[in-house]
N, C-alpha and C positions, 0 to 999 in steps of 0.2 A: 543291428538296432540295439544291442546290449549297451554299446558305448554311448549311444544317444541317451538312454535312460540315465546313465551315470552322470552325463554332462548337463542334463536338463536342469537339475536342482541348482547347479552353479550359475547358469546363465539366465534363469527364468525372469529375473528382475531387470534384465538389460535388453537393449535394442539389438537385434541380430543384424549383422552385415551379411551381404551375399556370400562372402568368403566363409563365414561361420556356418551358414546353412549348407554350403557345398561340402564343408569338411564333415559335418554331421551325416550328410546323405551319401558321402563317398562318391561325389560327382564333381564336375568342373564348375567354377563360378559362371561360366558361359551357359551351362545347362540350366542352372538355377534362374539366370536372367531370362532365358527363353520361356521358362515355365511361368515366371512372374508376369511377363508381358504377353503371354498367350501367343507366342510366335510359332508354336508347333515344332515338329521335327524331333520330338522327344518321346521315347518309348513310354507306353502307358504305365508300366510298372514303375519306371523311374519317376514319372510325374506324380504318381500316387504316393511314393515314398517321400518325396520332397514336401508335398502338401501336408502329409501326416506330421512331419517334423515341425513345419511352420505352425500348425494348429496345436501341436503338443506343447511347444515352447511359447507360452503367452496367449494361446487361443485366438490369434489374430486371423481375420479373413484374408485369403490370398490377394483379393483386389486391393485391400488397404496396404498390405505389405508391398505390393507392386508399386504403389504410389510413393511410399515412404522410403523404400530401399533402392530406388533408382540410382544407378551408378553415378557417383560424384555430385549428388544433389546436396547442397548446403542451403539451409534457410537462414536468411539474414534478418536480424531483429534489432531495432533501436530502442533504447530506454532513455527517457527524459525525466530527470528527477532533480530536486533541489540539492545543492551542494551542502555537504556536512561541514560545518565550522562552528565557531563559538556562538554565533548568532542563531544557528539552526542545529542545535545539538540532537534533536529528535532524529534527524536524517542519518545519523551514524548507523542506526539499527536496520532500517530498510535497505541501506546500502550493503550492509553485511549479508542480509538475506539474498539480495540480488547477486552478489558475488559468489555466495555459496551455491546458488542454483546454476549460475554460469559454469562453475567448476564441474558440476554434475552433467550438464547437457552438452558441453563443448565438444566432446568426443563422439556425439551421437547425432550429428546432422544439423546442429544449430549454432550459429555464430552470433554473439550478442555484443553490441557496442553501447557504452553509456555516455550520455551527454548530461552536463550539469548546468543549472541556472541558480541565480540568487533568488530565493523565494520572496524577497522583499523588493525586487527590482523587476518591474513588468517588462522593461526593454530587454533585459537579460533573457527572460522566458521567451519572448517573441523571437529574438534572434536565434536562439538554439532550436526552437520548434521549426522555424522557417528552413534552417539548414537540413533538418531531418526530412521535411516535406519535399525538399528538392532532390532527395536521394531516390533515384529510380530503381535501385537494386534491392530495395527492402521487401521482405515478405510479411513483416508484422511490426507493429509499434506499440510500446508500453509508455503511457504518459501519466505523470502526476500533474493534472490540469489545474494548477493553482489559481489561474486568473480566468474569470468567467468570460469577459468580453473578448479577450485576445484569443481564447479557444473557440468561441462562437464564430468569430470572424474567419476562422480557418476551417470550419466544419465542412464546407463544400469541397475544399482541397483534400481534406482527409477522405471524404467519400469517393472522390474521383480517382484516388489512388487505387481503389478497389482491392485493398488488403485489410486484414483484420487489425483493429487497434483495441487496446484494453486500457481502462483507467485505473490508476493506482492511488489509493488514499483519499482522493477527492471525488465524491459521488455526483459529478455533474449530470444533469438530466437533459433529455432532448437530443441526444446524439445517437449515432449508430454503432457505438462501441460494442464489441462482442461480450464484454463482461466488465465487472468492477470488483476490485479487491480492496477492502478497507472497512472502516467503521461507519455505522449509521450516525452521521454527525448530528442530525436533528434529534435522534433518540438519545445520544449521549448528553446533549444539552438538557433534555428532560430529566435524565438521571441526576445530573448535577443540581437541577432545581429542586428535586425531591430531597436531596441532602439538606438544603437550606430550609425547606418546608418542615422537615422533621426536627431539625436541631437548632434553628436560629433563635437566639435570645429575644424574648418578647420585649425586653427593656431597650434593646438596641436592634430594632427590626429592619433597618435599612441595609440593603445589599447593593453594592456597586458592581455592575458589569463593566470591566475595563477593556475597551476596544482600542487596541494600539495599531495604528496604520491609518493613513489619510483616506485612502479609497477602500475602506473596510468591506463594503458590500461587494467588491470585486473579488474578494477572497471567499469563494463559495463555501468551503468546508467550515471556516471560522464563522461566517455569517449564519450558517445552518445551526451551529451550536447555540448561538444567541437566540435564533428563532425558536428552537426547541425549548430553551430555558424559559422564554417569555410565554410560549404556548402552554407549558405546564401550569404556570400561575394564572393564566387566563381561564383554565379549566378547574383550578383548585383554589378557591378563596382562602386567603391566608393573612396573617398579621404582617407578613413580610412585605416590605416596600422595595421595589426594584427600581434602580436608577442606572441609566446608561451614561458612561463617561467616555468620551472619545479623546484619546491622546494621539495626535497624528504623527508623532516622531518617536522612533526607537532609540534615539540618542539618550544614553543613560542619565546624564545630569538633567536634561530637559524632562525626561520621563519622571525622575524622582521629584523634580520641582512641581510638575503637574499633579502627581500623586499626592504630594504634601498639601497642595492647595485644595484638592478634593476632600481630604480628611479634615481640613479646617472648615470648609463650607458646610459639610454634613456632620453634625455632632452626634447623630444617632446611628452611626455606621457600626454594624456588628460583623459584617462579612464582605468578602469580595469574591467574584467569579471571574476567572481569566480564560477566555476561549482560545487564546493563543499561548505560545510557550514563554511568555514574558513573566510568568508568576515568580520565577526565581529572582528576577530583578526587583520586583515588589517586595519579596521576602527580605532581600538585602536591606532595603530602605526601612522596613519595619524593625529589623534587628538593630540596625545602627541607631535608630531613634527610640528604641525601647517601647514600641507600640505593640500591643497585643489585641488581636481581633478574635472573635469567637470562632469564625470559620474562614478559611482560605482554601478555595477549591480551584484546581487547574488541571492541566493535562501533561501526561508523559513522565516516565520514570527515568529522567536524565540524572547524571551524577549530581548536579547542583540541586535539583529538586529533591533527591533523596536526602541530601544534607539538611535541607530545611524541614523536610518531613520528620526527620529524626530529632530535630530541635523543637518540634511542636509549633513551628511558625506556619508551615503549610499543614492543613488538616487532612485533606483528601486529595489524591491524584487519580485521574481517570486514565487507565492504560488501555492500549489497543493492539498489543502484540505486533509491533512494527517490524521485527525481524521476519515474522511469518508473512506479513504483507508483501515485503520485497521478494522473499523466496517464492511464495505462491504465484505471484504475478508472472515470473519467468517460467516456472514449471507449467502453469496453465497454458501459456502461449506455446510452449514446447509440445504439450499434449495435443493441442489443437492443430498445429502445423505438421508435426512429424507423425503423430498417431491418427490424425483426422478426427479427434474427439470433439463432440459438441459440448460447449461449456454452459454452465448456468449463467444467468444474467448477472447475478451478484454472488460474491463470496464474502460474507460479513465477518469482520473481526469481533471478538467479544468486547463488551463494555465492562472492564474491570474497575472496581473501586478499591484503591490501595491506601492503606493506612500505615502508620508507624509500626503497628503490631503485626501486620502480615507482609511487610516489605521484604523481609529476608526470604520469603517463599515465592516471591514474584519473579518470573522469568520473562525476558523480553520476547 
């Protein structure tokens, strides 16, 4: 048992295999397996020694160990998330978090595969989700459910699979997901509104909410940000005048043209709120045309957004620790499947307000 005590410190943070337990107890792997599965035929003193080791290293209950360390058991998990590219720069960071977590869990009983969709193409989302739902070998699913209607249409299929699924980044309601990892979209919209409430110039009180995408209401997380923004001003009387502007196309020349027309129509514009990641494209337009607004507020600390924040074209960015969202979603599914842990219904990311002054201290 002296060797056990020496080895405990080294392995305490890791999942034990049957072979490792056998080595610590100086018995065969078959003996450990018999004990874990209550098959009998093992001396009481040996059984006591093995159970003491299991409890000493990690404090797990023998029946949980029996389930999780069954020989050759691999848990298969699918992740569905937007593809990181120039149009979706935010998703670089959740992807890095997912890959980091996969690196950690891949040797300990969980295999994770990632599928990607274009976050501005509903057909792309539906196609990839349907592929995952047809896979009968999965033990768990992690979904960034960007599109409300298409996810709702598949809720019955998700439930009939009878496996746990977890939502990442988008807090859809009314589903049987075991947990959600991400930011409170509604709450972050209220935070953005408060920034305008506090700082908006009374001589230019109009704030434009720029909604880019034709079927904006189907993008639940973005729509919730707008709802939160509007909710704040409905509860807090203000000189600020809020106007929604819907620009249905992300095509940059057309977006810039529509943005320019909005600036011509409303002469008292003092600020703009961008619930999506299009704020950098708007900042480009303002820079080229030498237009200065009192407040420009949007989301996520991407490279382009940082550039315009440092140029004082963007005033505030709202951050949400995207790396941690991706990382935690995989780790939580791992804890649930492999360790048998019950999860909280939500794991909320912080709502960070990022300025030029604190940008260098912000970590994704």
